[in-house]
N, CA, C and O atoms as a GROMACS GRO file, in nm:
protein
  328
    1MET      N    1  -1.317  -0.287  -1.190
    1MET     CA    2  -1.182  -0.276  -1.135
    1MET      C    3  -1.155  -0.402  -1.052
    1MET      O    4  -1.238  -0.440  -0.969
    2PRO      N    5  -1.041  -0.466  -1.072
    2PRO     CA    6  -1.012  -0.588  -0.997
    2PRO      C    7  -0.986  -0.564  -0.848
    2PRO      O    8  -0.954  -0.452  -0.806
    3MET      N    9  -1.001  -0.668  -0.771
    3MET     CA   10  -0.979  -0.664  -0.626
    3MET      C   11  -0.846  -0.734  -0.597
    3MET      O   12  -0.815  -0.839  -0.653
    4PHE      N   13  -0.769  -0.672  -0.508
    4PHE     CA   14  -0.638  -0.726  -0.468
    4PHE      C   15  -0.630  -0.737  -0.317
    4PHE      O   16  -0.687  -0.655  -0.245
    5LYS      N   17  -0.560  -0.837  -0.270
    5LYS     CA   18  -0.527  -0.848  -0.128
    5LYS      C   19  -0.379  -0.818  -0.112
    5LYS      O   20  -0.297  -0.868  -0.189
    6VAL      N   21  -0.346  -0.737  -0.012
    6VAL     CA   22  -0.207  -0.693   0.009
    6VAL      C   23  -0.169  -0.716   0.154
    6VAL      O   24  -0.245  -0.685   0.245
    7TRP      N   25  -0.046  -0.772   0.175
    7TRP     CA   26   0.005  -0.788   0.311
    7TRP      C   27   0.157  -0.776   0.311
    7TRP      O   28   0.222  -0.788   0.207
    8TRP      N   29   0.213  -0.750   0.430
    8TRP     CA   30   0.356  -0.721   0.447
    8TRP      C   31   0.418  -0.830   0.534
    8TRP      O   32   0.417  -0.820   0.656
    9PRO      N   33   0.473  -0.934   0.471
    9PRO     CA   34   0.530  -1.046   0.547
    9PRO      C   35   0.645  -1.007   0.641
    9PRO      O   36   0.659  -1.066   0.748
   10ASP      N   37   0.726  -0.908   0.603
   10ASP     CA   38   0.838  -0.867   0.688
   10ASP      C   39   0.793  -0.807   0.821
   10ASP      O   40   0.871  -0.797   0.915
   11GLN      N   41   0.666  -0.767   0.828
   11GLN     CA   42   0.609  -0.717   0.954
   11GLN      C   43   0.526  -0.824   1.023
   11GLN      O   44   0.449  -0.795   1.115
   12GLY      N   45   0.543  -0.950   0.979
   12GLY     CA   46   0.474  -1.060   1.043
   12GLY      C   47   0.334  -1.086   0.992
   12GLY      O   48   0.262  -1.169   1.049
   13GLN      N   49   0.293  -1.017   0.888
   13GLN     CA   50   0.158  -1.035   0.836
   13GLN      C   51   0.149  -1.160   0.750
   13GLN      O   52   0.241  -1.194   0.676
   14GLU      N   53   0.037  -1.227   0.762
   14GLU     CA   54   0.006  -1.345   0.682
   14GLU      C   55  -0.106  -1.309   0.584
   14GLU      O   56  -0.169  -1.204   0.597
   15LYS      N   57  -0.129  -1.396   0.488
   15LYS     CA   58  -0.236  -1.373   0.390
   15LYS      C   59  -0.370  -1.349   0.458
   15LYS      O   60  -0.451  -1.270   0.410
   16GLU      N   61  -0.394  -1.417   0.570
   16GLU     CA   62  -0.520  -1.401   0.643
   16GLU      C   63  -0.537  -1.259   0.699
   16GLU      O   64  -0.649  -1.218   0.730
   17GLN      N   65  -0.429  -1.187   0.711
   17GLN     CA   66  -0.434  -1.050   0.762
   17GLN      C   67  -0.430  -0.946   0.651
   17GLN      O   68  -0.419  -0.826   0.677
   18ALA      N   69  -0.439  -0.992   0.526
   18ALA     CA   70  -0.431  -0.902   0.411
   18ALA      C   71  -0.546  -0.803   0.412
   18ALA      O   72  -0.654  -0.830   0.465
   19ARG      N   73  -0.521  -0.691   0.352
   19ARG     CA   74  -0.621  -0.586   0.334
   19ARG      C   75  -0.662  -0.587   0.188
   19ARG      O   76  -0.576  -0.601   0.100
   20ALA      N   77  -0.790  -0.573   0.159
   20ALA     CA   78  -0.839  -0.579   0.022
   20ALA      C   79  -0.859  -0.438  -0.036
   20ALA      O   80  -0.906  -0.348   0.033
   21PHE      N   81  -0.821  -0.422  -0.162
   21PHE     CA   82  -0.834  -0.294  -0.232
   21PHE      C   83  -0.877  -0.318  -0.375
   21PHE      O   84  -0.831  -0.412  -0.440
   22LYS      N   85  -0.965  -0.232  -0.424
   22LYS     CA   86  -0.994  -0.227  -0.567
   22LYS      C   87  -0.888  -0.138  -0.628
   22LYS      O   88  -0.865  -0.027  -0.580
   23ALA      N   89  -0.823  -0.185  -0.733
   23ALA     CA   90  -0.714  -0.109  -0.792
   23ALA      C   91  -0.699  -0.140  -0.940
   23ALA      O   92  -0.754  -0.239  -0.990
   24LEU      N   93  -0.626  -0.056  -1.008
   24LEU     CA   94  -0.604  -0.073  -1.152
   24LEU      C   95  -0.510  -0.190  -1.182
   24LEU      O   96  -0.527  -0.259  -1.282
   25ASN      N   97  -0.411  -0.210  -1.094
   25ASN     CA   98  -0.311  -0.314  -1.115
   25ASN      C   99  -0.243  -0.342  -0.980
   25ASN      O  100  -0.272  -0.274  -0.882
   26PRO      N  101  -0.154  -0.441  -0.974
   26PRO     CA  102  -0.089  -0.474  -0.846
   26PRO      C  103  -0.010  -0.357  -0.786
   26PRO      O  104  -0.009  -0.340  -0.664
   27GLU      N  105   0.057  -0.279  -0.869
   27GLU     CA  106   0.134  -0.167  -0.817
   27GLU      C  107   0.042  -0.063  -0.753
   27GLU      O  108   0.073  -0.008  -0.647
   28HIS      N  109  -0.070  -0.036  -0.819
   28HIS     CA  110  -0.167   0.059  -0.764
   28HIS      C  111  -0.222   0.007  -0.632
   28HIS      O  112  -0.242   0.084  -0.538
   29ALA      N  113  -0.249  -0.123  -0.625
   29ALA     CA  114  -0.298  -0.183  -0.500
   29ALA      C  115  -0.195  -0.166  -0.389
   29ALA      O  116  -0.231  -0.137  -0.275
   30ALA      N  117  -0.067  -0.185  -0.421
   30ALA     CA  118   0.039  -0.168  -0.321
   30ALA      C  119   0.045  -0.024  -0.272
   30ALA      O  120   0.067   0.001  -0.154
   31GLU      N  121   0.026   0.072  -0.362
   31GLU     CA  122   0.026   0.212  -0.324
   31GLU      C  123  -0.094   0.244  -0.234
   31GLU      O  124  -0.080   0.316  -0.135
   32CYS      N  125  -0.210   0.191  -0.269
   32CYS     CA  126  -0.330   0.211  -0.186
   32CYS      C  127  -0.308   0.152  -0.047
   32CYS      O  128  -0.343   0.212   0.054
   33TRP      N  129  -0.250   0.033  -0.044
   33TRP     CA  130  -0.223  -0.033   0.083
   33TRP      C  131  -0.126   0.050   0.167
   33TRP      O  132  -0.149   0.068   0.287
   34ALA      N  133  -0.018   0.100   0.106
   34ALA     CA  134   0.082   0.178   0.180
   34ALA      C  135   0.019   0.302   0.242
   34ALA      O  136   0.049   0.337   0.356
   35ASP      N  137  -0.067   0.368   0.167
   35ASP     CA  138  -0.136   0.486   0.220
   35ASP      C  139  -0.222   0.446   0.339
   35ASP      O  140  -0.221   0.513   0.442
   36TRP      N  141  -0.296   0.336   0.325
   36TRP     CA  142  -0.379   0.287   0.436
   36TRP      C  143  -0.291   0.246   0.554
   36TRP      O  144  -0.320   0.285   0.668
   37TYR      N  145  -0.185   0.170   0.530
   37TYR     CA  146  -0.103   0.116   0.637
   37TYR      C  147  -0.039   0.227   0.720
   37TYR      O  148  -0.045   0.223   0.843
   38ASP      N  149   0.021   0.325   0.654
   38ASP     CA  150   0.084   0.433   0.728
   38ASP      C  151  -0.017   0.508   0.814
   38ASP      O  152   0.012   0.543   0.928
   39SER      N  153  -0.134   0.534   0.760
   39SER     CA  154  -0.237   0.604   0.837
   39SER      C  155  -0.290   0.520   0.951
   39SER      O  156  -0.307   0.568   1.063
   40TYR      N  157  -0.318   0.392   0.922
   40TYR     CA  158  -0.374   0.303   1.023
   40TYR      C  159  -0.277   0.277   1.137
   40TYR      O  160  -0.315   0.281   1.254
   41SER      N  161  -0.151   0.251   1.103
   41SER     CA  162  -0.052   0.219   1.207
   41SER      C  163  -0.010   0.343   1.285
   41SER      O  164   0.034   0.333   1.399
   42ASN      N  165  -0.025   0.460   1.222
   42ASN     CA  166   0.015   0.587   1.281
   42ASN      C  167   0.165   0.593   1.308
   42ASN      O  168   0.212   0.680   1.381
   43ASP      N  169   0.241   0.499   1.249
   43ASP     CA  170   0.387   0.501   1.261
   43ASP      C  171   0.452   0.568   1.141
   43ASP      O  172   0.565   0.617   1.150
   44PHE      N  173   0.383   0.570   1.029
   44PHE     CA  174   0.431   0.631   0.905
   44PHE      C  175   0.570   0.581   0.867
   44PHE      O  176   0.656   0.659   0.827
   45LEU      N  177   0.590   0.449   0.879
   45LEU     CA  178   0.718   0.388   0.847
   45LEU      C  179   0.754   0.404   0.700
   45LEU      O  180   0.869   0.434   0.666
   46ILE      N  181   0.657   0.385   0.613
   46ILE     CA  182   0.685   0.387   0.469
   46ILE      C  183   0.714   0.529   0.422
   46ILE      O  184   0.810   0.552   0.348
   47VAL      N  185   0.631   0.623   0.463
   47VAL     CA  186   0.654   0.761   0.421
   47VAL      C  187   0.782   0.816   0.484
   47VAL      O  188   0.839   0.912   0.432
   48ALA      N  189   0.828   0.757   0.592
   48ALA     CA  190   0.952   0.800   0.657
   48ALA      C  191   1.076   0.740   0.590
   48ALA      O  192   1.188   0.773   0.628
   49GLY      N  193   1.056   0.651   0.491
   49GLY     CA  194   1.170   0.600   0.417
   49GLY      C  195   1.187   0.450   0.414
   49GLY      O  196   1.269   0.399   0.338
   50GLU      N  197   1.111   0.377   0.495
   50GLU     CA  198   1.124   0.231   0.492
   50GLU      C  199   1.060   0.177   0.365
   50GLU      O  200   0.950   0.218   0.326
   51VAL      N  201   1.130   0.084   0.300
   51VAL     CA  202   1.077   0.020   0.181
   51VAL      C  203   1.001  -0.104   0.225
   51VAL      O  204   1.055  -0.191   0.293
   52ALA      N  205   0.874  -0.112   0.186
   52ALA     CA  206   0.791  -0.227   0.222
   52ALA      C  207   0.785  -0.323   0.103
   52ALA      O  208   0.741  -0.287  -0.006
   53THR      N  209   0.830  -0.445   0.126
   53THR     CA  210   0.816  -0.549   0.024
   53THR      C  211   0.690  -0.626   0.058
   53THR      O  212   0.686  -0.702   0.155
   54VAL      N  213   0.587  -0.605  -0.022
   54VAL     CA  214   0.455  -0.662   0.008
   54VAL      C  215   0.418  -0.769  -0.094
   54VAL      O  216   0.471  -0.773  -0.205
   55LYS      N  217   0.327  -0.855  -0.053
   55LYS     CA  218   0.269  -0.953  -0.143
   55LYS      C  219   0.133  -0.900  -0.186
   55LYS      O  220   0.056  -0.850  -0.105
   56VAL      N  221   0.106  -0.912  -0.316
   56VAL     CA  222  -0.019  -0.863  -0.373
   56VAL      C  223  -0.083  -0.978  -0.451
   56VAL      O  224  -0.026  -1.030  -0.546
   57LEU      N  225  -0.202  -1.015  -0.410
   57LEU     CA  226  -0.275  -1.125  -0.472
   57LEU      C  227  -0.396  -1.069  -0.546
   57LEU      O  228  -0.483  -1.006  -0.485
   58GLN      N  229  -0.400  -1.092  -0.677
   58GLN     CA  230  -0.517  -1.052  -0.754
   58GLN      C  231  -0.621  -1.161  -0.738
   58GLN      O  232  -0.599  -1.275  -0.780
   59GLU      N  233  -0.735  -1.125  -0.678
   59GLU     CA  234  -0.832  -1.226  -0.638
   59GLU      C  235  -0.899  -1.298  -0.754
   59GLU      O  236  -0.923  -1.418  -0.744
   60ASP      N  237  -0.929  -1.229  -0.863
   60ASP     CA  238  -1.005  -1.293  -0.970
   60ASP      C  239  -0.926  -1.397  -1.049
   60ASP      O  240  -0.985  -1.488  -1.108
   61CYS      N  241  -0.793  -1.386  -1.050
   61CYS     CA  242  -0.713  -1.483  -1.126
   61CYS      C  243  -0.610  -1.556  -1.041
   61CYS      O  244  -0.543  -1.648  -1.090
   62GLY      N  245  -0.596  -1.517  -0.916
   62GLY     CA  246  -0.505  -1.586  -0.826
   62GLY      C  247  -0.357  -1.558  -0.849
   62GLY      O  248  -0.272  -1.630  -0.797
   63VAL      N  249  -0.324  -1.454  -0.926
   63VAL     CA  250  -0.184  -1.421  -0.952
   63VAL      C  251  -0.127  -1.347  -0.831
   63VAL      O  252  -0.184  -1.249  -0.784
   64LEU      N  253  -0.013  -1.398  -0.782
   64LEU     CA  254   0.055  -1.338  -0.666
   64LEU      C  255   0.183  -1.270  -0.713
   64LEU      O  256   0.262  -1.330  -0.786
   65GLU      N  257   0.201  -1.146  -0.672
   65GLU     CA  258   0.322  -1.071  -0.706
   65GLU      C  259   0.384  -1.016  -0.579
   65GLU      O  260   0.316  -0.990  -0.480
   66VAL      N  261   0.516  -0.997  -0.584
   66VAL     CA  262   0.590  -0.933  -0.476
   66VAL      C  263   0.630  -0.795  -0.528
   66VAL      O  264   0.691  -0.782  -0.634
   67ILE      N  265   0.594  -0.693  -0.452
   67ILE     CA  266   0.615  -0.554  -0.496
   67ILE      C  267   0.679  -0.474  -0.384
   67ILE      O  268   0.641  -0.486  -0.268
   68LYS      N  269   0.776  -0.391  -0.422
   68LYS     CA  270   0.837  -0.299  -0.326
   68LYS      C  271   0.766  -0.165  -0.339
   68LYS      O  272   0.748  -0.113  -0.450
   69VAL      N  273   0.726  -0.110  -0.226
   69VAL     CA  274   0.657   0.019  -0.227
   69VAL      C  275   0.732   0.116  -0.136
   69VAL      O  276   0.771   0.081  -0.024
   70ARG      N  277   0.751   0.238  -0.186
   70ARG     CA  278   0.820   0.343  -0.112
   70ARG      C  279   0.726   0.461  -0.097
   70ARG      O  280   0.629   0.476  -0.171
   71GLY      N  281   0.757   0.544  -0.002
   71GLY     CA  282   0.679   0.666   0.017
   71GLY      C  283   0.771   0.783   0.042
   71GLY      O  284   0.891   0.765   0.066
   72TRP      N  285   0.716   0.900   0.037
   72TRP     CA  286   0.792   1.020   0.068
   72TRP      C  287   0.696   1.128   0.112
   72TRP      O  288   0.577   1.126   0.081
   73GLN      N  289   0.753   1.222   0.184
   73GLN     CA  290   0.672   1.334   0.230
   73GLN      C  291   0.684   1.446   0.127
   73GLN      O  292   0.790   1.466   0.068
   74SER      N  293   0.575   1.516   0.107
   74SER     CA  294   0.580   1.630   0.017
   74SER      C  295   0.504   1.745   0.081
   74SER      O  296   0.403   1.726   0.150
   75ARG      N  297   0.554   1.861   0.057
   75ARG     CA  298   0.486   1.981   0.108
   75ARG      C  299   0.390   2.029   0.001
   75ARG      O  300   0.422   2.031  -0.117
   76GLU      N  301   0.272   2.066   0.045
   76GLU     CA  302   0.172   2.121  -0.047
   76GLU      C  303   0.116   2.248   0.014
   76GLU      O  304   0.096   2.258   0.135
   77TYR      N  305   0.091   2.343  -0.071
   77TYR     CA  306   0.040   2.471  -0.026
   77TYR      C  307  -0.077   2.513  -0.111
   77TYR      O  308  -0.090   2.470  -0.226
   78ALA      N  309  -0.164   2.596  -0.056
   78ALA     CA  310  -0.274   2.654  -0.129
   78ALA      C  311  -0.281   2.803  -0.094
   78ALA      O  312  -0.262   2.841   0.021
   79ALA      N  313  -0.307   2.884  -0.194
   79ALA     CA  314  -0.314   3.029  -0.171
   79ALA      C  315  -0.447   3.082  -0.222
   79ALA      O  316  -0.497   3.036  -0.325
   80LEU      N  317  -0.503   3.177  -0.151
   80LEU     CA  318  -0.628   3.242  -0.189
   80LEU      C  319  -0.609   3.393  -0.178
   80LEU      O  320  -0.555   3.444  -0.080
   81ALA      N  321  -0.655   3.461  -0.278
   81ALA     CA  322  -0.653   3.608  -0.270
   81ALA      C  323  -0.757   3.652  -0.168
   81ALA      O  324  -0.865   3.594  -0.159
   82VAL      N  325  -0.724   3.755  -0.091
   82VAL     CA  326  -0.817   3.806   0.009
   82VAL      C  327  -0.864   3.947  -0.025
   82VAL      O  328  -0.944   4.005   0.049
   0.00000   0.00000   0.00000
């Protein structure tokens, strides 16, 4: 699985501050990053509706892409017979 570096320039992040993720493709890397970012920052900006335009660099070939990532909240339930 390829390695990608992801960062959010609109939040002042530079390539040196990128977070690395193993992912299937750049979009998957952006999704992994968004999940990490919202949890790490504890602000949950993306899941609250902010669209993050991130840069995604595939390390093995040096291809850089710009990707918009969105999030949303979903309710999940589990039931067990007693």
